[in-house]
MIVEXFI-485125 format. One record per residue: z, x, y of N, C-alpha, C in turn. Coordinates in nm, 3 decimals, always signed. Example, Ala and Ser with C-alpha at 12.3 -4.5 7.8 and 13.67 -1.06 7.14 Angstrom:
+0.780:+1.319:-0.569:+0.780:+1.230:-0.450:+0.780:+1.320:-0.330;
+0.708:+1.285:-0.225:+0.714:+1.367:-0.106:+0.787:+1.290:+0.003;
//
This chain:
+0.577:+0.068:+0.023:+0.545:-0.030:+0.104:+0.528:-0.171:+0.076;
+0.488:-0.182:-0.044:+0.433:-0.305:-0.106:+0.572:-0.407:-0.133;
+0.684:-0.369:-0.150:+0.791:-0.442:-0.182:+0.858:-0.491:-0.048;
+0.830:-0.429:+0.057:+0.852:-0.441:+0.195:+0.766:-0.576:+0.252;
+0.633:-0.546:+0.225:+0.544:-0.686:+0.251:+0.577:-0.798:+0.174;
+0.616:-0.788:+0.054:+0.640:-0.910:-0.034:+0.779:-0.973:+0.035;
+0.881:-0.875:+0.078:+0.984:-0.935:+0.136:+0.977:-1.003:+0.242;
+0.866:-0.972:+0.346:+0.850:-1.039:+0.445:+0.790:-1.181:+0.429;
+0.752:-1.190:+0.327:+0.687:-1.339:+0.292:+0.797:-1.430:+0.255;
+0.898:-1.392:+0.190:+1.008:-1.467:+0.125:+1.118:-1.350:+0.108;
+1.238:-1.359:+0.099:+1.354:-1.282:+0.060:+1.365:-1.318:-0.089;
+1.344:-1.436:-0.140:+1.365:-1.445:-0.261:+1.216:-1.453:-0.356;
+1.189:-1.371:-0.444:+1.071:-1.361:-0.496:+1.083:-1.390:-0.665;
+0.947:-1.392:-0.713:+0.965:-1.403:-0.855:+0.953:-1.272:-0.923;
+1.013:-1.235:-1.037:+1.005:-1.099:-1.084:+0.840:-1.034:-1.119;
+0.743:-1.155:-1.140:+0.617:-1.079:-1.163:+0.563:-1.043:-1.039;
+0.586:-1.138:-0.922:+0.518:-1.049:-0.800:+0.607:-0.934:-0.777;
+0.722:-0.941:-0.774:+0.803:-0.809:-0.759:+0.763:-0.708:-0.820;
+0.728:-0.726:-0.975:+0.666:-0.600:-1.061:+0.527:-0.546:-1.014;
+0.465:-0.643:-0.975:+0.326:-0.602:-0.930:+0.354:-0.535:-0.793;
+0.435:-0.558:-0.693:+0.457:-0.473:-0.577:+0.513:-0.326:-0.615;
+0.607:-0.322:-0.723:+0.688:-0.211:-0.765:+0.570:-0.126:-0.828;
+0.462:-0.142:-0.876:+0.367:-0.096:-0.940:+0.276:-0.018:-0.830;
+0.249:-0.097:-0.759:+0.191:-0.077:-0.639:+0.226:+0.045:-0.583;
+0.369:+0.045:-0.543:+0.423:+0.165:-0.492:+0.440:+0.301:-0.586;
+0.468:+0.268:-0.711:+0.463:+0.384:-0.800:+0.346:+0.406:-0.869;
+0.230:+0.347:-0.835:+0.111:+0.374:-0.883:+0.119:+0.372:-1.059;
+0.177:+0.253:-1.101:+0.186:+0.204:-1.244:+0.087:+0.101:-1.251;
+0.040:+0.094:-1.398:-0.054:-0.015:-1.436:+0.034:-0.138:-1.466;
+0.036:-0.239:-1.355:+0.118:-0.359:-1.389:+0.065:-0.443:-1.496;
-0.039:-0.441:-1.544:-0.096:-0.519:-1.647:-0.038:-0.501:-1.797;
+0.011:-0.412:-1.822:+0.090:-0.376:-1.953:+0.218:-0.441:-1.962;
+0.215:-0.560:-2.046:+0.316:-0.633:-2.087:+0.460:-0.575:-2.094;
+0.453:-0.467:-2.184:+0.559:-0.395:-2.241:+0.636:-0.326:-2.134;
+0.548:-0.275:-2.027:+0.601:-0.226:-1.898:+0.714:-0.329:-1.840;
+0.624:-0.459:-1.815:+0.713:-0.544:-1.738:+0.841:-0.585:-1.808;
+0.839:-0.581:-1.959:+0.953:-0.606:-2.016:+1.067:-0.504:-2.010;
+1.029:-0.364:-2.015:+1.111:-0.262:-1.962:+1.168:-0.273:-1.833;
+1.099:-0.325:-1.715:+1.137:-0.353:-1.573:+1.233:-0.463:-1.594;
+1.239:-0.575:-1.645:+1.345:-0.683:-1.670:+1.476:-0.647:-1.733;
+1.440:-0.566:-1.845:+1.575:-0.481:-1.906:+1.634:-0.414:-1.806;
+1.568:-0.335:-1.740:+1.649:-0.239:-1.646:+1.709:-0.318:-1.541;
+1.648:-0.425:-1.491:+1.711:-0.520:-1.380:+1.832:-0.548:-1.423;
+1.838:-0.611:-1.576:+1.936:-0.694:-1.609:+2.062:-0.588:-1.641;
+2.012:-0.482:-1.698:+2.120:-0.386:-1.721:+2.189:-0.341:-1.589;
+2.127:-0.335:-1.501:+2.163:-0.281:-1.352:+2.243:-0.378:-1.293;
+2.248:-0.510:-1.329:+2.343:-0.600:-1.293:+2.315:-0.682:-1.177;
+2.156:-0.661:-1.162:+2.084:-0.745:-1.061:+2.126:-0.900:-1.097;
+2.132:-0.979:-1.007:+2.150:-1.124:-1.035:+2.005:-1.197:-1.030;
+1.967:-1.246:-1.141:+1.836:-1.299:-1.147:+1.863:-1.455:-1.225;
+1.790:-1.538:-1.154:+1.793:-1.685:-1.208:+1.626:-1.696:-1.268;
+1.654:-1.745:-1.384:+1.542:-1.803:-1.471:+1.444:-1.884:-1.376;
+1.317:-1.832:-1.361:+1.212:-1.895:-1.278:+1.112:-1.974:-1.353;
+1.097:-2.095:-1.332:+0.967:-2.187:-1.418:+0.875:-2.184:-1.348;
+0.801:-2.055:-1.382:+0.663:-2.026:-1.330:+0.543:-2.099:-1.369;
+0.488:-2.179:-1.261:+0.373:-2.255:-1.279:+0.248:-2.164:-1.301;
+0.190:-2.134:-1.430:+0.085:-2.044:-1.446:-0.042:-2.046:-1.375;
-0.078:-2.179:-1.369:-0.192:-2.190:-1.281:-0.173:-2.176:-1.130;
-0.067:-2.191:-1.084:-0.036:-2.149:-0.947:-0.003:-2.016:-0.900;
+0.040:-1.930:-1.018:+0.074:-1.786:-1.005:-0.063:-1.673:-0.995;
-0.164:-1.736:-1.001:-0.307:-1.668:-1.026:-0.341:-1.599:-0.901;
-0.432:-1.525:-0.916:-0.500:-1.448:-0.800:-0.558:-1.309:-0.868;
-0.640:-1.255:-0.804:-0.720:-1.139:-0.853:-0.641:-1.026:-0.793;
-0.605:-0.917:-0.860:-0.548:-0.810:-0.825:-0.660:-0.670:-0.841;
-0.579:-0.565:-0.826:-0.659:-0.439:-0.851:-0.761:-0.439:-0.971;
-0.870:-0.393:-0.973:-0.974:-0.389:-1.080:-0.995:-0.500:-1.132;
-0.977:-0.639:-1.062:-1.008:-0.751:-1.088:-0.919:-0.828:-1.179;
-0.807:-0.767:-1.219:-0.721:-0.823:-1.330:-0.670:-0.958:-1.260;
-0.643:-1.046:-1.352:-0.598:-1.179:-1.321:-0.461:-1.197:-1.361;
-0.401:-1.225:-1.248:-0.216:-1.251:-1.266:-0.196:-1.371:-1.359;
-0.279:-1.451:-1.352:-0.256:-1.582:-1.460:-0.248:-1.557:-1.579;
-0.368:-1.469:-1.645:-0.371:-1.426:-1.750:-0.245:-1.339:-1.818;
-0.213:-1.261:-1.724:-0.068:-1.172:-1.727:+0.038:-1.278:-1.781;
+0.067:-1.366:-1.698:+0.176:-1.456:-1.711:+0.164:-1.544:-1.837;
+0.026:-1.589:-1.857:+0.009:-1.649:-1.990:+0.051:-1.562:-2.122;
+0.013:-1.448:-2.111:+0.076:-1.348:-2.229:+0.216:-1.354:-2.241;
+0.268:-1.317:-2.116:+0.436:-1.324:-2.136:+0.472:-1.460:-2.159;
+0.416:-1.567:-2.134:+0.496:-1.692:-2.175:+0.466:-1.711:-2.324;
+0.391:-1.640:-2.390:+0.376:-1.672:-2.549:+0.498:-1.620:-2.605;
+0.603:-1.566:-2.541:+0.703:-1.511:-2.616:+0.842:-1.593:-2.563;
+0.928:-1.598:-2.632:+1.045:-1.651:-2.604:+1.161:-1.528:-2.562;
+1.102:-1.432:-2.596:+1.215:-1.302:-2.532:+1.257:-1.320:-2.377;
+1.395:-1.329:-2.368:+1.414:-1.332:-2.195:+1.343:-1.215:-2.148;
+1.315:-1.080:-2.194:+1.287:-0.996:-2.105:+1.136:-0.997:-2.098;
+1.057:-1.120:-2.131:+0.932:-1.134:-2.099:+0.924:-1.257:-1.991;
+1.023:-1.346:-1.964:+1.028:-1.446:-1.889:+1.019:-1.400:-1.726;
+1.016:-1.483:-1.662:+0.985:-1.494:-1.492:+1.145:-1.519:-1.433;
+1.190:-1.444:-1.348:+1.318:-1.496:-1.292:+1.275:-1.469:-1.114;
+1.397:-1.543:-1.065:+1.388:-1.518:-0.909:+1.482:-1.412:-0.878;
+1.429:-1.346:-0.781:+1.525:-1.206:-0.738:+1.519:-1.229:-0.596;
+1.633:-1.182:-0.530:+1.675:-1.182:-0.404:+1.627:-1.015:-0.360;
+1.540:-1.008:-0.275:+1.483:-0.873:-0.227:+1.547:-0.820:-0.094;
+1.695:-0.801:-0.104:+1.786:-0.778:+0.001:+1.766:-0.611:-0.024;
+1.839:-0.546:+0.074:+1.847:-0.379:+0.085:+1.906:-0.329:-0.047;
+2.029:-0.395:-0.076:+2.081:-0.339:-0.199:+1.990:-0.350:-0.346;
+1.926:-0.463:-0.357:+1.845:-0.501:-0.463:+1.712:-0.426:-0.479;
+1.663:-0.407:-0.338:+1.543:-0.319:-0.327:+1.561:-0.186:-0.384;
+1.693:-0.122:-0.342:+1.725:+0.024:-0.387:+1.730:+0.019:-0.533;
+1.772:-0.074:-0.624:+1.796:-0.106:-0.744:+1.666:-0.099:-0.807;
+1.569:-0.189:-0.761:+1.441:-0.216:-0.807:+1.356:-0.079:-0.818;
+1.373:-0.006:-0.693:+1.307:+0.104:-0.656:+1.331:+0.233:-0.764;
+1.456:+0.216:-0.821:+1.486:+0.332:-0.914:+1.429:+0.290:-1.057;
+1.372:+0.210:-1.064:+1.276:+0.170:-1.189:+1.168:+0.279:-1.230;
+1.161:+0.329:-1.347:+1.069:+0.411:-1.376:+1.027:+0.381:-1.557;
+0.900:+0.402:-1.553:+0.871:+0.360:-1.692:+0.894:+0.463:-1.799;
//
């Protein structure tokens, strides 16, 4: 249900927020950057259309489960030039949500 809540806010979302929502649905630890990288790789290989998203790290923050900081997570990702550790914009329509929900670690 977490992805549906995210979609209600806006149909286009960044992949970091989408990742956190997917993890909430699947009871996955969202703070592991290597799993985020697998998520982006999966979305790319699935043909999901994504646009590079210039995420402003200071504005991306907020505390999530167990007090983990989304800003710190984004900072860790930004230290790499790997495109699978970047943030993208993705459309959360029914077709894309079906693909996103197929992801598994």
